N, C-alpha and C positions, 0 to 999 in steps of 0.2 A: 286336528288342531284342538277339538273340544274334548277335554278330559275332566274327570271329577276334580272339583276344587271347592273346599269349604268356604262359603261366602263370609267375607270379613266385614263386620258391622262398621268398623271405623272408616272403611272406604265406601260405605253406603251401597254395598254390592247386592243387587237383585238381578240374577241372570235371566235374560229373556230366552225362552225355549219354544214358544208358540210359533210354529212354522207359518201359520196364516198371517200373524202379525208381522213376522219377518218379511214375508212376501209383499205385504202391503207397503212396508217401509222401502223396500227395494224398488217397487213399482213407482212410488211417489218420487224417488230420487231420479228416475228416468236416466239410468246409467248408460253410458256408451263407451266405446273403446278409446276415446281420446280424453276421457275424464281424469282429473286428478282429485282424489278423495282424501279428506281428513276425517278419521273416526276417533271420537273421544270415548274412552272407557269401553274397549271391545270385549272385556270380560273373558269368556271362554271361546269367543270367536264365532258365535252363532250368525252374526251379521257379516263378519269379516270374510268367512269362507264363501259367502254368497256374493260379496262385492268383488273380490280379487279377480275372478275369471273374466269380469265384464269391463274392467277399466284399465287405464294406462299405468297409473301408480296409485298406491294407497299408503298414506302415513297414518300411524296410529299413536295415540297418547295413552299410556297405561301406567297408573300409579303403583299397582301391585307388582312387585319385582318378580314374584313367582310366575304370575300370568304372563308378564312381559317376556320372561325367558323362554317360555314355550313358543312364542311367536318368533323370537330370534332364532331358535333352534329349527324352526320350519324352513328357514333359509330360502324364502320365496323371493325371486328377483324383482318383483313389483312392490315388495313390502319394505317400508322403513319404520322401525320401532323407536319411539321416543319414550324413555322411562322417566316418569316424574309426575308432578302435580300440574294439571292443565292450567291452574290459576297462576302458577309460578314460572312455568317455562316461557321462553321468549318465542312467541309465535312468528316473529319476523325471521327467525332462523329456520322455521319449519315450512312456511308458505312461500314457495319459490316463484309463483306467478299469480295472476288475477282471475283464474278460471277454475277455482276449486269448488267442489260441493262438500258440504259438511253433514255427516251422519253421526248421531249420538243418542245413546240411551243414557241420559244424564243422571248422576246421583242426585236424589231429591234435595239433599241438604246443601248443595252448592249450585243448583241449577240456575238460579237467577244471577249469581255472581259470574258464572261462566257465560251466561247470555250477554251480560254487559261487556265481557271481554271479547266475545264474538262481534259485538257491535263496533268495538274499537277497530276491528280488522275486517269490517264488512266489505271493503273494496275487493277482497280476495274471494268472496263467496257469491256465486251466482244463484245457488239454491242451498237451503239447509233443511234437513228433515230430522226433527228432534223429538225426543220423548220427555215429557214432563209429568208431574202429578197434575191431575185434572184441574185443581184449584189454580195453578199457575197458568195452565193452558187457557182457562176461562179469562184470566186477566189479560193475556196477550191478544185475545180476539175481541176484547170488550169494546163497547160503544160508549160515547159520552152520556152521562146521566145515570150510569149503573154503578153499583158498589164495587164491581170488579175493575172498573176503569181507573188507571193510575199512571204514575210516571213511567213505569216499564212499558205500558201500553202505548203511550204517546211516542216514546223514543224508538220503539220497535216499529210501529206502524208508519213512522216518518220515513223509514228507509225500505220497508218490506211489505209486500202483500202477505198476509198471514191466513192460512186456511187449515181447518181440521182435516186430518187424514182418517183417523179412527180413534175410538175409545178402546182402552185396553184393560181387561179385568186383572185382578191380582193373581189369578190362577195361571196367567201367562208367564209368570216369573218363578224362579227358585232362589231363595224362599219367597213366598207371596207377600207383597207389602200389604199394609192395612188400608190402602186407599186405591181409588181408580187412577189410571194413567191416561195420557192423551198424546197422540202423535200429531205434531203440527208440521206443515210445510211452509217455508219462508222463501219467497221469490224476491230477489233484490230489484228495486226500481232503478231505472236508468238515472233518474234525478229524484231528489227527495220529494215527498208527496206535496209539500208546500215549500216555498222559498224561505230559507233560514240564512240570514246574513252572518251570524256568529253562532256556530254550533255550541260552543262552551257556554255562552251567555244564555242561549235558548234552554240548554239543559239545566242551568242553574235556576231559571224561572220555573220550569216545569217541576223540578224537585221541590222547590219552595212551595209551590201551589198545593202539593199533595202531602207536605210534611205534617200538617195538622188538618185533617180532612174536615173537621167540624167547623173550622174557622173560615172567614171570608178571605178572598184574595188579598184585600188590603192588610189584614192582620197577618196572614201567612208571609207576605212579602216583607213586612216590617220585621217579623221575627227572624227572617232569613238574612237580614242585614241591608236590605234595600232602603235608601233614605226616605224619610217621611215626605220630603219635598217632592221627590221624583214620583212617588206613588200617588200623592195628592194631585199633581199636575196631570198624570196619566188618567186619573179619575175624571178630572175636569174636562179633558179632551173628549171624553164620552165614547171612545171607540169600544172599550170594554168596561162594563160595570164592575167596579172593584168590590161590590157587595156580594157578588156571586161566589160560589165555591169552585175550586179548581176542577172538580169532577164534572162540571157542566160545560166546560170549554172544549170545543173541537180543536183538532191539531192546527187548523187554519187560524183560529182565534188565539191559540198560544203563540203562534208565529207573529201575529199582529201585536200582541201584548209585549213580547220580547223586543221586537223592533222599536216600538214606541218608547218603551221604558229605557232601553239603551240609548236612544237618541236624546231623551230628556236628561238622563244622567250625564251624558257627554257634554250637553249644553250647559248644565249646571257647573261642571268642572272647568269649562273654558272661560 
């Protein structure tokens, strides 16, 4: 399945060839014969050919039509090929049940966008093993009070346990990127880490809190369109000090803030 293919910069192609890294990814996925797998960006099939013998079915998404055609021509009965942009395809047509595992060596230029799409469909994935540039990996594993901690951290850790599998050097790819990479394992929690009454409102609060990192929660929420009255009343309630910056809040505190702020806004409107 793996033949020479000139990497295309517009697709962010860096082909993984290091067998020790491939083995670590396969081990982290803990594959078994009943698994349904989704792989994004299989490239030349370095991971794909190791996955196929161990699982029930494998769906792959490949944007490069030349590479996709080579998978189609392999005519493997476990393999389904979806040609197109993972950000534009309708995943509801691909994911047929709720016990998928997701494996991907993500293009660096769209990795966070794809991660948010994965979060939208999180109910389908019991485990994800994903490759990111190290900077993004640091953000996903970050703790409150650090410069890496942000909206992506909070939204991801709300639903998943996130652990590093290994760091990956540029020499593990062809062509080698200019940065270190990191493989992370995501295990879906049975319930969100903290209770969130309104997912959409919670996400709106979290994104607002990090939109202007140097500003206080009060100023960030005002700038994001929350009413001055509701923010002031929330401050007076004293549960969360609105003079703090978003990066200092734990996930639990974000949940408290979102619940209180939404309750106050609803009361002001009634």
